[in-house]
C-alpha positions as MATLAB code, in Angstrom:
seq = 'MLTPEQARDRAADIVARARAAGADAADAVFAADAALEVSVRLGALEDVGRSESEELGLRVFVGRRSASVSTSDLSGDAMDRAVERAVAMAREAPEDRWAGL';
ca = [
       0.000    0.000    0.000;
       1.100    3.547   -0.619;
       2.353    5.751    2.167;
       0.356    8.923    2.860;
       3.051   10.927    1.059;
       2.925    8.649   -2.005;
      -0.884    8.869   -2.051;
      -0.713   12.668   -1.898;
       1.810   12.678   -4.744;
      -0.403   10.404   -6.907;
      -3.401   12.664   -6.302;
      -1.373   15.777   -7.171;
       0.005   14.026  -10.258;
      -3.398   13.070  -11.659;
      -4.678   16.611  -11.094;
      -1.671   17.996  -12.980;
      -2.285   15.500  -15.802;
      -5.930   16.585  -15.988;
      -4.984   20.258  -16.188;
      -2.471   19.469  -18.947;
      -5.186   17.515  -20.827;
      -7.525   20.503  -20.939;
      -9.413   20.567  -17.642;
      -9.915   24.057  -16.227;
      -9.860   22.626  -12.707;
      -9.672   19.228  -11.058;
      -9.524   17.525   -7.697;
      -8.629   14.024   -6.623;
      -9.233   11.686   -3.727;
      -7.217    8.635   -2.735;
      -8.821    5.893   -0.659;
      -7.169    2.800    0.765;
      -8.228    0.088    3.150;
      -6.879   -3.113    4.612;
      -8.823   -5.876    6.324;
      -7.782   -8.919    8.309;
     -10.124  -11.854    8.907;
      -9.598  -14.733   11.306;
     -12.018  -17.651   11.550;
     -12.095  -20.008   14.508;
     -14.203  -23.155   14.553;
     -14.622  -25.388   17.604;
     -11.770  -23.560   19.301;
      -9.284  -24.117   16.469;
      -7.999  -21.710   13.868;
      -9.804  -22.433   10.611;
      -8.825  -19.634    8.233;
      -6.875  -16.381    8.056;
      -7.321  -13.839    5.280;
      -6.121  -10.368    4.433;
      -7.283   -7.936    1.767;
      -6.087   -4.533    0.655;
      -7.452   -2.069   -1.850;
      -6.484    1.327   -3.174;
      -8.470    3.639   -5.429;
      -7.816    7.028   -6.969;
     -10.779    9.215   -7.899;
     -10.635   12.242  -10.194;
     -13.177   14.994  -10.798;
     -12.554   17.415  -13.659;
     -14.189   20.652  -14.735;
     -14.245   21.958  -18.288;
     -15.988   25.278  -18.129;
     -19.199   24.627  -16.207;
     -19.214   20.939  -17.124;
     -17.846   18.194  -14.899;
     -17.199   14.456  -14.794;
     -15.749   11.972  -12.319;
     -13.837    8.729  -12.779;
     -11.953    6.365  -10.516;
      -9.347    3.661  -10.947;
      -7.679    1.050   -8.815;
      -4.850    0.725  -11.359;
      -2.321    3.331  -10.229;
       0.095    2.926  -13.139;
       0.971    5.930  -15.259;
      -0.822    4.509  -18.309;
      -4.000    3.879  -16.322;
      -3.929    7.400  -14.896;
      -3.534    8.795  -18.444;
      -6.563    6.773  -19.588;
      -8.605    7.945  -16.595;
      -7.722   11.577  -17.309;
      -8.569   11.170  -21.003;
     -11.950    9.611  -20.135;
     -12.803   12.233  -17.524;
     -11.991   15.202  -19.756;
     -13.899   13.668  -22.700;
     -16.901   12.969  -20.461;
     -16.861   16.497  -19.037;
     -16.846   17.999  -22.525;
     -20.055   16.064  -23.281;
     -21.789   16.712  -19.950;
     -24.516   19.339  -19.668;
     -23.516   22.692  -18.252;
     -24.180   23.275  -14.576;
     -23.939   26.866  -13.417;
     -23.025   25.642   -9.927;
     -20.179   23.384  -11.096;
     -16.759   24.284   -9.727;
     -14.350   23.685   -6.929;
];
């Protein structure tokens, strides 16, 4: 899992990519969680499991239009695709006079 500093850097990076791709403004959120599960049956350990997940969400604004996407693939290529999708979606979205950061 990413450290808090790495997560902050990924969020800042995807916002910068969105601005470079034509978004007037953008914001990002990074969410991560880890879970541990232990099962005991008749007093004996039966199963142990662990899961982790990370997700990066991006909201972009093009004029008064906005769109949001998220990805759990944190590679550079995946972030580029997410930015491309979000900006394209925002350009097609209806205008909202209240849209903005």
